[in-house]
C-alpha positions as CSV (number, residue, x, y, z in Angstrom):
1,M,-7.7,58.6,17.6
2,V,-8.9,56.3,20.5
3,P,-9.9,59.2,22.8
4,Y,-12.2,60.6,20.1
5,V,-13.8,57.3,19.4
6,R,-14.5,56.8,23.1
7,K,-16.0,60.3,23.3
8,S,-18.2,59.6,20.3
9,F,-19.2,56.2,21.8
10,Y,-20.1,57.9,25.1
11,K,-22.3,60.4,23.3
12,H,-24.2,57.7,21.4
13,F,-24.4,55.6,24.5
14,K,-26.1,58.4,26.4
15,D,-28.6,58.8,23.5
16,G,-29.2,55.1,23.5
17,L,-30.0,55.1,27.2
18,K,-32.4,58.0,26.8
19,Y,-34.3,56.9,23.7
20,I,-34.0,53.1,23.7
21,E,-34.0,52.1,27.3
22,D,-35.9,55.2,28.7
23,N,-33.1,55.5,31.3
24,T,-31.0,58.6,31.9
25,E,-28.9,57.2,34.8
26,C,-25.5,55.8,34.1
27,S,-22.7,55.0,36.5
28,I,-20.1,56.3,34.0
29,S,-19.5,60.0,34.0
30,K,-18.3,62.0,31.1
31,E,-14.9,62.4,32.7
32,N,-14.5,58.7,33.4
33,A,-15.6,57.8,29.9
34,K,-12.3,58.7,28.4
35,D,-10.5,56.1,30.5
36,I,-13.0,53.2,30.2
37,S,-12.9,50.8,27.2
38,I,-16.1,50.6,25.1
39,E,-16.0,46.8,25.9
40,S,-16.3,47.5,29.6
41,Q,-19.0,45.7,31.7
42,E,-20.2,49.1,32.9
43,Y,-21.4,49.8,29.4
44,K,-22.6,46.3,28.7
45,K,-25.0,46.4,31.6
46,H,-27.3,48.3,29.2
47,E,-27.2,45.9,26.3
48,K,-29.5,47.7,23.9
49,A,-27.9,51.1,24.4
50,W,-24.4,49.5,24.1
51,K,-25.3,47.9,20.8
52,Y,-26.8,51.1,19.5
53,A,-23.7,53.1,20.5
54,L,-21.4,50.6,19.0
55,D,-23.2,50.6,15.7
56,M,-23.4,54.4,15.5
57,T,-19.8,54.9,16.5
58,T,-18.7,52.4,13.8
59,K,-20.8,54.2,11.2
60,E,-19.5,57.6,12.2
61,T,-15.9,56.4,12.2
62,Y,-16.2,54.8,8.7
63,Q,-17.8,58.0,7.4
64,A,-14.9,60.1,8.8
65,V,-12.3,57.9,7.2
66,E,-14.2,58.1,3.8
67,G,-14.2,61.9,4.1
68,L,-10.5,61.9,4.8
69,F,-9.8,59.6,1.8
70,H,-11.9,61.9,-0.4
71,N,-10.1,65.0,0.7
72,L,-6.6,63.4,0.3
73,N,-7.4,62.2,-3.2
74,S,-8.8,65.5,-4.3
75,L,-5.7,67.4,-3.2
76,Q,-3.7,65.9,-6.2
77,S,-6.1,67.4,-8.7
78,R,-5.9,70.9,-7.5
79,S,-3.4,73.4,-8.6
80,G,-1.1,74.9,-5.9
81,N,-2.6,78.4,-6.0
82,Q,-6.1,77.1,-5.0
83,L,-5.0,75.6,-1.8
84,N,-5.6,77.8,1.3
């Protein structure tokens, strides 16, 4: 799951740079983002964008887990012939 969280964080970080800090340049490329921790100093150089990306990634991850729980709980109430 970690690679997907890093990918999501990078997406939100780029948005934070663009809309919060009016900066589109970042020393981290998309290819390098999958190997760099979200706690890296490279990200923390842009404090506002980093905080935004952290908040949005946390929110997105919680929402994904809630969706998974809902789907798993609703499987018990279905009859077998309705599952595809």
